[in-house]
MARDRENDREN-195054 format. One record per residue (C-alpha): residue number from 1; chain; y, z, x. Coordinates in steps of 0.1 Angstrom, whole numbers. Example, Ala and Ser with C-alpha at 12.3 -4.5 7.8 and 13.67 -1.06 7.14 Angstrom:
BEGIN
nr	kette	yy	zz	xx
1	A	-45	78	123
2	A	-11	71	137
//
This chain:
BEGIN
nr	kette	yy	zz	xx
1	A	296	56	291
2	A	272	79	274
3	A	249	65	247
4	A	230	89	224
5	A	192	87	225
6	A	177	83	190
7	A	150	108	181
8	A	114	95	180
9	A	106	95	143
10	A	74	86	124
11	A	45	97	103
12	A	32	132	112
13	A	5	134	86
14	A	-6	119	53
15	A	-26	130	23
16	A	-42	111	-6
17	A	-51	117	-43
18	A	-74	94	-62
19	A	-85	100	-98
20	A	-121	110	-103
21	A	-130	83	-128
22	A	-141	48	-117
23	A	-154	16	-131
24	A	-183	0	-113
25	A	-180	-37	-104
26	A	-215	-46	-116
27	A	-208	-32	-151
28	A	-175	-50	-152
29	A	-190	-83	-140
30	A	-218	-81	-166
31	A	-193	-73	-194
32	A	-170	-102	-185
33	A	-196	-127	-176
34	A	-187	-129	-140
35	A	-210	-132	-110
36	A	-210	-98	-94
37	A	-209	-115	-59
38	A	-175	-129	-68
39	A	-162	-94	-71
40	A	-180	-79	-42
41	A	-175	-107	-17
42	A	-150	-131	-32
43	A	-125	-103	-42
44	A	-138	-74	-22
45	A	-141	-48	-49
46	A	-169	-23	-57
47	A	-152	5	-76
48	A	-118	7	-94
49	A	-103	41	-98
50	A	-91	48	-133
51	A	-66	74	-144
52	A	-77	99	-170
53	A	-58	105	-202
54	A	-39	134	-188
55	A	-30	117	-155
56	A	0	96	-147
57	A	18	84	-115
58	A	39	116	-114
59	A	11	141	-114
60	A	-9	120	-89
61	A	22	120	-66
62	A	25	158	-70
63	A	-12	163	-62
64	A	-10	143	-30
65	A	22	161	-20
66	A	7	195	-26
67	A	-24	186	-5
68	A	0	175	23
69	A	20	207	22
70	A	-10	230	20
71	A	-28	213	49
72	A	3	215	71
73	A	13	250	60
74	A	47	236	49
75	A	71	255	27
76	A	99	240	6
77	A	125	251	32
78	A	108	228	57
79	A	115	197	36
80	A	149	182	31
81	A	140	151	11
82	A	113	141	-14
83	A	111	104	-23
84	A	87	88	-47
85	A	81	50	-46
86	A	64	35	-76
87	A	63	7	-100
88	A	46	29	-126
89	A	79	46	-136
90	A	79	70	-166
91	A	115	70	-175
92	A	145	46	-172
93	A	168	74	-161
94	A	150	105	-149
95	A	135	99	-115
96	A	98	105	-108
97	A	105	128	-79
98	A	122	152	-103
99	A	89	155	-122
100	A	72	161	-88
101	A	96	188	-78
102	A	91	205	-111
103	A	54	206	-106
104	A	56	218	-70
105	A	79	246	-81
106	A	51	260	-103
107	A	34	267	-69
108	A	63	276	-47
109	A	87	292	-71
110	A	115	281	-94
111	A	144	266	-75
112	A	125	265	-42
113	A	133	228	-37
114	A	169	230	-50
115	A	183	223	-15
116	A	164	190	-12
117	A	174	155	-21
118	A	156	123	-29
119	A	153	94	-53
120	A	127	72	-70
121	A	125	39	-53
122	A	115	6	-70
123	A	109	-28	-56
124	A	73	-34	-66
125	A	48	-27	-39
126	A	73	-29	-9
127	A	94	1	-21
128	A	74	27	-2
129	A	82	9	31
130	A	120	10	22
131	A	116	47	14
132	A	100	53	48
133	A	127	36	67
134	A	155	52	47
135	A	141	86	56
136	A	134	77	92
137	A	170	67	96
138	A	182	99	79
139	A	163	119	106
140	A	176	96	134
141	A	211	102	122
142	A	205	139	125
143	A	215	145	89
144	A	183	163	82
145	A	192	197	98
146	A	158	200	114
147	A	139	193	81
148	A	112	168	74
149	A	110	142	46
150	A	81	135	23
151	A	76	100	10
152	A	51	96	-18
153	A	37	63	-30
154	A	20	65	-63
155	A	9	39	-88
156	A	-15	29	-116
157	A	-24	-8	-115
158	A	-32	-19	-150
159	A	-37	-54	-163
160	A	-45	-68	-198
161	A	-82	-67	-208
162	A	-97	-101	-202
163	A	-69	-113	-179
164	A	-75	-126	-144
165	A	-59	-95	-129
166	A	-82	-71	-147
167	A	-106	-68	-118
168	A	-77	-58	-95
169	A	-69	-25	-111
170	A	-68	9	-95
171	A	-49	42	-92
172	A	-39	67	-66
173	A	-12	82	-44
174	A	-5	88	-7
175	A	20	114	5
176	A	35	108	40
177	A	52	135	61
178	A	81	119	81
179	A	95	139	109
180	A	108	139	145
181	A	82	138	173
182	A	53	130	149
183	A	18	137	158
184	A	3	106	142
185	A	25	75	146
186	A	61	68	158
187	A	80	39	144
188	A	91	12	168
189	A	129	12	167
190	A	153	-16	158
191	A	126	-41	149
192	A	119	-36	112
193	A	126	-69	94
194	A	130	-78	58
195	A	133	-108	34
196	A	146	-107	-2
197	A	147	-133	-30
198	A	150	-135	-68
199	A	115	-145	-80
200	A	94	-141	-111
201	A	60	-141	-95
202	A	50	-107	-110
203	A	71	-85	-133
204	A	68	-60	-161
205	A	96	-61	-188
206	A	109	-29	-203
207	A	84	-15	-228
208	A	55	-35	-216
209	A	26	-15	-201
210	A	10	-44	-182
211	A	26	-70	-160
212	A	32	-107	-164
213	A	17	-125	-134
214	A	18	-160	-119
215	A	-12	-153	-97
216	A	-14	-184	-74
217	A	24	-185	-70
218	A	26	-148	-62
219	A	-2	-150	-36
220	A	15	-178	-18
221	A	49	-162	-21
222	A	34	-130	-5
223	A	21	-150	24
224	A	53	-169	30
225	A	76	-139	26
226	A	56	-117	51
227	A	55	-146	75
228	A	93	-150	74
229	A	98	-113	79
230	A	73	-115	108
231	A	94	-142	124
232	A	124	-120	123
233	A	103	-90	136
234	A	91	-112	165
235	A	126	-122	174
236	A	138	-86	175
237	A	107	-74	194
238	A	112	-99	221
239	A	150	-95	223
240	A	147	-57	226
241	A	120	-59	252
242	A	95	-41	230
243	A	71	-69	235
244	A	70	-93	265
245	A	52	-126	260
246	A	35	-146	287
247	A	28	-183	285
248	A	2	-191	259
249	A	5	-157	242
250	A	12	-149	206
251	A	29	-117	195
252	A	-2	-110	175
253	A	-20	-105	208
254	A	3	-75	214
255	A	-4	-59	180
256	A	-36	-38	182
257	A	-41	-33	144
258	A	-28	-48	112
259	A	-22	-31	79
260	A	-9	-52	51
261	A	-3	-51	13
262	A	-37	-51	-5
263	A	-37	-61	-41
264	A	-74	-66	-34
265	A	-94	-66	-2
266	A	-98	-103	2
267	A	-61	-108	0
268	A	-57	-88	32
269	A	-82	-111	50
270	A	-63	-142	37
271	A	-29	-127	48
272	A	-43	-122	84
273	A	-56	-158	84
274	A	-22	-172	72
275	A	-3	-152	99
276	A	-26	-162	127
277	A	-24	-199	117
278	A	13	-197	117
279	A	14	-179	151
280	A	-13	-200	169
281	A	-8	-235	158
282	A	17	-243	186
283	A	-3	-226	213
284	A	-28	-241	237
285	A	-57	-222	220
286	A	-51	-242	188
287	A	-70	-272	199
288	A	-101	-250	205
289	A	-96	-234	170
290	A	-94	-268	152
291	A	-124	-280	172
292	A	-144	-250	159
293	A	-131	-255	123
294	A	-142	-292	126
295	A	-110	-306	111
296	A	-73	-308	118
297	A	-50	-285	98
298	A	-37	-304	68
299	A	0	-307	60
300	A	17	-309	26
301	A	34	-341	16
302	A	67	-322	14
303	A	65	-298	43
304	A	99	-282	35
305	A	93	-282	-3
306	A	92	-254	-28
307	A	62	-232	-35
308	A	59	-251	-68
309	A	58	-285	-50
310	A	32	-272	-25
311	A	10	-258	-54
312	A	14	-291	-72
313	A	2	-310	-42
314	A	-35	-307	-53
315	A	-48	-329	-25
316	A	-31	-307	1
317	A	-42	-274	-16
318	A	-78	-285	-17
319	A	-78	-296	20
320	A	-59	-264	30
321	A	-84	-242	12
322	A	-112	-260	31
323	A	-94	-255	64
324	A	-87	-218	56
325	A	-123	-212	48
326	A	-133	-229	81
327	A	-107	-210	101
328	A	-120	-177	87
329	A	-154	-186	100
330	A	-143	-192	136
331	A	-149	-169	164
332	A	-111	-168	170
333	A	-104	-154	136
334	A	-134	-131	134
335	A	-126	-114	167
336	A	-91	-105	155
337	A	-104	-95	120
338	A	-132	-73	132
339	A	-112	-56	159
340	A	-78	-53	142
341	A	-81	-53	104
342	A	-115	-47	90
343	A	-114	-9	89
344	A	-81	-10	70
345	A	-99	-26	41
346	A	-127	-2	35
347	A	-108	22	11
348	A	-96	-7	-10
349	A	-131	-17	-18
350	A	-139	16	-35
351	A	-105	25	-50
352	A	-89	-8	-60
353	A	-52	-19	-62
354	A	-27	9	-57
355	A	5	-12	-57
356	A	30	8	-36
357	A	2	29	-21
358	A	-22	0	-12
359	A	-9	-6	24
360	A	-7	31	31
361	A	-42	37	18
362	A	-51	9	42
363	A	-35	28	71
364	A	-54	59	61
365	A	-86	38	60
366	A	-80	22	94
367	A	-73	56	111
368	A	-105	72	98
369	A	-129	44	103
370	A	-116	34	138
371	A	-119	71	149
372	A	-155	72	135
373	A	-163	41	156
374	A	-151	59	187
375	A	-120	38	192
376	A	-93	54	214
377	A	-62	49	193
378	A	-36	65	216
379	A	-8	41	224
380	A	-21	15	201
381	A	4	-5	180
382	A	-1	-10	143
383	A	18	-39	127
384	A	26	-35	90
385	A	31	-64	65
386	A	45	-50	33
387	A	53	-71	2
388	A	68	-65	-32
389	A	70	-90	-60
390	A	103	-100	-73
391	A	105	-104	-42
392	A	109	-87	-8
393	A	88	-83	24
394	A	91	-58	52
395	A	75	-61	86
396	A	76	-32	111
397	A	53	-15	136
398	A	45	19	152
399	A	26	35	181
400	A	-2	59	177
401	A	8	92	194
402	A	-12	113	219
403	A	-18	141	193
404	A	-33	118	167
405	A	-67	133	169
406	A	-54	166	154
407	A	-48	146	122
408	A	-75	119	122
409	A	-105	140	131
410	A	-104	158	97
411	A	-102	126	76
412	A	-131	120	53
413	A	-124	95	25
414	A	-154	106	3
415	A	-145	143	7
416	A	-108	137	0
417	A	-116	117	-32
418	A	-142	142	-43
419	A	-170	138	-68
420	A	-164	108	-91
421	A	-177	100	-126
422	A	-186	64	-135
423	A	-172	51	-168
424	A	-191	30	-192
425	A	-173	-2	-202
426	A	-168	13	-237
427	A	-152	44	-222
428	A	-131	23	-199
429	A	-118	1	-228
430	A	-110	31	-249
431	A	-89	45	-220
432	A	-73	12	-214
433	A	-63	8	-251
434	A	-49	44	-251
435	A	-73	53	-279
436	A	-79	88	-265
437	A	-51	114	-268
438	A	-38	128	-235
439	A	-53	162	-246
440	A	-87	145	-248
441	A	-94	140	-211
442	A	-128	127	-199
443	A	-130	152	-171
444	A	-118	188	-171
445	A	-90	192	-145
446	A	-96	215	-115
447	A	-71	226	-89
448	A	-46	199	-98
449	A	-15	190	-118
450	A	-21	173	-152
451	A	0	163	-182
452	A	-1	190	-209
453	A	28	180	-233
454	A	42	147	-243
455	A	71	143	-266
456	A	83	169	-291
457	A	90	176	-328
458	A	126	163	-326
459	A	141	129	-316
460	A	158	143	-286
461	A	124	154	-272
462	A	108	119	-277
463	A	101	113	-240
464	A	96	149	-229
465	A	68	154	-204
466	A	54	187	-193
467	A	29	193	-165
468	A	8	223	-155
469	A	-13	232	-125
470	A	-49	238	-136
471	A	-70	260	-113
//
């Protein structure tokens, strides 16, 4: 019996766009009466990218996509799908990718993308991962007629002034080129795993510009959800023969790098610690880990309880935090962190929270800074832990391809972001409160798409948005 061989599909290239305005953590800390070290070391933030008055998630997505197309000498006929994943939606009906297509056609000609398809995807920060896999499967099914797909993750993370989330803001977009026989990374097949649940850990009701957040609940839910998806991934990887475990091994030993959702840098470090604890606590190495920590891992009173019951168990939470801090100081944790995650967190520290784009900016960071360290990435496996509030998690992996240097050698984060302008706290708060008109931008646009018209003179034009490419 003949079985068809599925095409090798993955990420061929990626491009980024980050607004040129930023808020410095020292200025923010002084204004809010926070110790700057809490932000730099406790949270892991130095700069937060801030969108200008004439920028939104759609024009950032278009700017990233245009960069991707120009760098790869792509034409509209080379692309069969354009997806945009975001939680910074502009319209309850009109999809964001339609705005993006409209902007791109200013460059490539009216109707040049008419043959293409695509949608706007929404499931908080995990939606970009769903969009990737939808398009990868579209290519595997050979529905693509030889064309590539572009998935764009674009967001503006904005929280209420004075709230606990205010120091985890940011803005930016990543455009990913998905095609057969990719130069950069090929997805491992038949191992992607997901979880889904109805939760109110983080949400933004209609008409509200900033989210409602249950911070400690959302953080723990993120960790638990990714761990459950990882358990499913592990089962599939072993069953399929993708990964073969020897006695005493963890599947984490067979993943060369980790890229996870990054609402802020420190959360990535905590996510790695949580996963390693889960994977190692039943292995022989654990007794050496706990010896180095200097205490046994605490257990909640209700080990099978709800998140609420765990959080309410204050004695356990205090002891668990002590153990976590000790674990993250061990040689066992630090070896994995330094060799498999640290480089993926560099960009987050100078850009901030990107919601859907945060994990993919982490991938971009990992590739650049590992290459600059001289790491040979060919054949290395990257494991992804994607999470979206509400809630869903996706875990998947991919192998770096032999041609990766063609892509990675030209990566330069500072150059790709470009010159940046620091905002004063007064300027930042005016922008945050929408006290400047979209026509009164802080920086003059140059070689990019911006918003030039908003609304109209009649009721039927109330939500009309028009963009132009400014050279």
